[in-house]
N, C-alpha and C positions, 0 to 999 in steps of 0.2 A: 854527365852533366857539366856543362861549362861553368868554370868558376871565375867570377868577375871581381876584379877589385876596383873600389871606387875611391879615390884618393881625396882626403880633406886636409887642406891645411888652413891655418888661421886666416880669416878674411875671405872664405869661400862664398860664392853666390848660392844664396840659399833656394831661390826657386829652381835652379838647375840642378843642384845635389838631390835635392827632395825628389824633384820629378824624375830624375834618372833612376835613383835608387827604388822609388815606388813602382815605376813604370817595369822596370827589368824583375821586380820580384812578384809584380802581377802576372809576369809571363811564367813565372815558377822558375826562374832562372837563380844560381846560387850566387847571391851579391853580398860580397863582404866590404863593410865600410873600414877603410885603412886610414888610421890617424897619424898624420905626418908630425903633429906637434903635440901629441899626449893622447890620454884617454877621452877627453872631451875638447871638442873643437868648435870654436866660435866663428860664426859666419860674419859676413861683411855688415850685416844689419842686427846683430845681436843673438841670432838664434843659435842654440847650442845644440850638438849632435855627439852622441856617444859613439866611439869608435869600436867596431868588433874586434880589431886587431890593430896592432902597431905596424908602422912602416918597416921597422926593423925586422919584426917577425916575418912580414910579408917577403923579404928578400930572399927567404930561404925556400920559397915554394916557387912553382911553375904556374902562371895564370894564363888562362886562356884569353883574357881581355882585362886591360887597364883602361879605365875611363876617369877623365880629368874635368871635374867642373871649373869653370871660371871665377870671376869675381876679383876684386882687388882688395887687399892685397894678396888675395889666396893664389891667383896665377903666379904672381911674382915669386911668392913663398915656395911654389912647387918647383918653378924654374930654377931657383938659386939653391935647391937642395941636392946635393952630390947623390944621395940614395935615391931620390925619386929619377933622376937622369939615369942612374945604373940599372933600375928597374924597368924604365922605358926602352932602354937599349937590349937588355936581356930578353924582354918580352918581344920586342921586334925581330931580334936574331932568330927567334924560335917561329917566328911567323904568327904570333898572338896578335890579336886585333887591338888596335891603339885608337881611342876616341878622345876628343877634346872638344869644349865648347866655350865661346865667348872669348876671353883674353887666354884662355888655357892651351890653344895651339901653339903658343910661344914657348912652351915647356918642350913640345914635339920639336920645335925649331932648335933650341938649345941642344937637345938629344941628336940633333944631326940626321933624323929620320924622314924629313919632308923633302929632300933632295929630288927635284923633278916631279913632285907630286902635286896633284890639285889639291888646295886646301881654301879654307875660309875661316874667318876670325870675327870678332867685334871690330867694327870700324875704328881704324887707327893704330891697330896692333899689327899690320901687315909686315912691317919691317923687322919683326920677330919671328917671321916664318921662313927662316933662313933656306934658301934654294927652292922654295915652294913656287908654283903657279898660283897665284892668288884669284879667288873667284868670290862673287857676292851673292852666290846661291844660299839658301837657307840651310842646307845640309849637302856636303860633299863627301862622297864615298870614293876613294882611290885605292883599290886593293885593300889591305889590311888597315888602312887609316881613314877614319871618319871624323870629320870637323863640323862644326856648326857656329851660328853667329851669336847667339844671346839668349837671355832669359826668354823671350818670345818665341823661340825655335826649340825650347826644350823638349816639348811633347814630340815633334817631328823628329827630332835627333835621338830621342828615346826609343821611339818605335822603329825607326831604321836600325838601331842597335838590336831590338828584339827580332826583326827579320833576318838580321846576319847571324845571330847567335841562337835562334830558335828555329823560325820559319815565318814566312809572309802571313800564312793563315792565321797564326797566333797574333801577329802585329796588327792584321786587319780586323780580327774581333776584338781586341783591346782599343783600337781606334773608334770602332763602332759603339762599343760599351761604353766609352769615355765621353762620346759625342764630340770628337775630334774631327774637324773638317778635313777632307782630303785635299 
């Protein structure tokens, strides 16, 4: 079974984080909430989420996927954390899936993994996608990197991750069961 780390830093976008965690767990994937700033992380709008594990402990493990919710200052807190950048680079070097939504693709840009890749982000953050070919698509998959636009694309983003990490049949069943328009 795939082990997926969802990194949360202070100021994360709640809709994105909760949607990603919920949808991936509905797909019966092994999702671990990784706390960058401690055991309880406060979102951009005051929602507090308990971490399953700390970023420091996560560094010692091999992850099949690392997922980054956006939000501000959550995305900049992720981008400016050397441990996060190290985890992104090590996961990328092993061929693990990297996924970021909203402003969080700037973290992938800082890690240097977007060179010549198609990517998208929340409007206005394109300059942080160092070396990427920017798109305005809702969800962009380029090899082992998946990016998306923002809170309104969270379900599409999460279902794309289910299709990649499990299978399209599971993603389609979840889409139907949650009444998500295709």
